N, C-alpha and C positions, 0 to 999 in steps of 0.2 A: 825546492830542497828546504829542509826544517830549519827554522829559525836559530842561531846562536840562542843559548842560555841568557849570555850577557847582551844580548840585544832585547830578548824575554824581560829580562829583570829592568832594564833601562826603561823600556815601556811602562811596566808596572808601576816604579818607581812614580815617574811622570804624572800617571794616572792617583795614584795616591794621595800626592799632593796638590789635589783639586779638591773642592768645597763639596762639590756634589760627590765624589765618588771613594774618599776618603776612608768610609766604615764598610765599602765592599769586601767582601774576604777574599785575599790572596788568591785563592784557588780560580775563581772567576774571572778576576786579572786577568792571571795569567793564560786562562783558556781563550780569553777574546783577544789578546795582545799575540798568542803566539798566530792565532787564524791572520788578524790585520798582518804581521809580518809577511805571513804566506803570501798574502797578494800584494803588498804594497813595496817589501823589501826596503822601505824607508824609514828610520825611526820617527820623525816627525809627522809623517803623514801616518803614520800607523796610530800613533797616540789620538791623531784628529777623527779618525776613523773608529777607534776604539770608543772614543767619547759619543760618539753618534750614535753605536750600538749599544751603549748602557743608558742614553737618554731613553731609545725607543723601549727598552725593555726594563729598564728600573728606575731611573731616573724622573720619570713622569709619574711616578705612581708613590714616589717614597714622601712620608711626613719631614717634617724639617725641626720639631722641638717635642721630640720625646719628653724630655723633662717637665713641661710643662702639662703634658698631658697626662704623665702620672700622679702629677700634684693634683687635678682634677680630679682623676679617678681617688684617689686618698680622701680626699674632702667629700665627695659625694655622699648626698643622704639619696638619691636613689639613681643606684647605680647603672641601670638601663637606660632612664631619661639620658644621662651624662654621656653613656658608650653611643647611641644614637646620635646625639648633637656633633659627638667626635667625629663620628663615621660619616654624616651627611655633612660635615664643613672641607669634606676635600673630595675630587675630583675621583679621585681612584676607589673610592668606596661607596660615594652615597649611593651605587647602583644597587647594590648588596643592602645598605643600610634600608633601604626603600623595599625592601621585600622580606627583612629579618623576621617578623611577627609571625610570615604564614610560611616561609622557606623550610625551617629544621622541623614544624610541624607535618607538612605532606612529605617529606622525604623520610624521617623517620618512621612516618604511619607508613611507609612498604618496606624500610630495610630493617624495622626495630631500631629501639635506643641503642648505641654501642655503649660498652663498657671501657673501651680503650680507642682513641682514635691516632690517626698519624696524618697531619695537616704538613703536604708538603707546598712547597713556595708560599708560606702561609700568609707574608704580608702581614695584617690587621686581623685576619680571620679569628684569632683566640680571642678577640675581645667580643664575637658574639656567643661564648661557649654560655652566658646567663639565658639566653635563649634555649639552647640546647637539653636543657632539662638533665646533665649526664647523671648516672645513679652514682651514689656515697662509693669512693675508692675509685671512680675512674680515672683511668688514665689517659693522660692527653703528651702528644711529641709533636712538635713544630720546629721546621727546618726551612730556613731562609739564606740568603745571602749578604743580609747586612745586619753586621755586628752589633750596630747602637740598636736598633730595632728588636734584635732576641735579648739582647741584656735589658730592653724596656718589657718585653714580652714576661721575662722570667720574676721581675719584680711583681709585673701582673699575677702573675700563677700565684704569688705566695700573698697577693692581696686576697684571692678567692679563696686560698687555702685550700688548692687540688694539688694532686698528683702532679705536676707539669713541670715540662722542661723542653727550652728552645735551644739550637743548636745551628752551626752552619752547616750546608750542605749545597753543592750547586749540582743539580738534578742532570745537567748534561756533558757532568765528570761522574758522580756516583748516585745511583738512588738509596737511599738508607735502607738499611734493611731491619727495622723495627718491624714488630710482629704485632699486627692491631686489627678489632674488628672490622674495622672501618678507617677508608683512608680520602682523603679530602683534598680536591685537585681543582681549586677556586679562581678561573680566569686563569690558569696556568699553562694550559698547553701549548695556546696559541702563540705567544710569545717563545717558547720553547722551538715550535716547530717553523719559525721565521727565522732563528737561530741556527739550527739544523735538522735540517731534511730526515724524516724517518726517526724522529725522537719520539715522538708521541707513542710506536708502539713499543720502542725499544723502554720508556718510561712506565708503561702500564705491564708490562709483562714482569719487569721487577718489583712493581710491588708488593709487600709480603701481607696483603689485605683480603678475605674475600668478598666485600664489597669496596667499589670504588663511587664514589660522587665527582664527577666533571662539571663543572659550568661553563660558560661558553657567554661571554658577552653581548649582548644584539648590538653595541657599537664597541668600540677599542681606542681606550686613551692615547696609545702610542701613535696612533694613524689619526689623529687630531680627529676626533668624532665620528670616522668615518663607519660603516655598516660591516660588520664581521662578514669575512667571505662564505659561502655557504659550505667552500671545499673541504675546512674545517670538520664540519658535520658529518660532509661523507665521507671523509676520511676516518673519522671515531667510527662512523658506524661501520665500514669497511672491514676494520682491525679485529672488533668486534661479532662480525659475521666471520671471517675468516678462524680466529681463534674460539667459536662457538659459545662467545660469553654474553647469554642474554643481557637485554638490556630496556631501561624503559625513558622515555624522555616525557621532561613533564617542563610548559614553557611558562615562566614569568615573565612580568609586564617589563624585567630588565636583563632577564637572562634565562640562558638554555639549559636545563641541568639534565646531566646523563646518570641513571642509576646504573650500574657495570656490575655484575654478579660472575667474578671469574670462578667461583667454585660452589 
């Protein structure tokens, strides 16, 4: 039986009162609250289990002080060095920071440099724009569930003086329809699939870009550094084969990357 809206609202309200999850968009909180109420029927238990889901798929990856980070970037005399220091200083971003000098060179050598980028489940990936060497006038659209993070990213775009915009989107509710040359899904698909089986296929199908870059971490922070199950790669490859989407696999030191051509 579907939970009553009043009960969902109560769980969402409790979650928004917490330090860790008050900045998560309401769409995500309501989705998780609904699912946990369907399982447990009890508001107190649904709040507890919702927090567990949020921690595994969001809380462990979150930065805590966006104001301090923005101040560092504004005062920086060497933006790349400052950004790399920030990214290396957090468990969720240091893996990508370790390979950022080679990542976009190798990927864009295959795809070509895009004039428009759609960054889904963006996190702090937009901070690596200086390594992308995007052409003048390029558009960058970033989506995620953290309202405070998105406000920070919009300030970062102003700092770079690029055509960038960050907005809220929960990919398990709706995939943004923005058209782009290339879409980024960096370390995003495994958490989505854990929350909702079959979501990888649905998300990929609904992305409005001919080329999609998917990365899978070799180790996953939400599972306390455990090795990423091979089933994620197998699932991704099977989807691409069934849809007749050509793909290339590149293995970096910390991440496995798939370049998928939808058309």
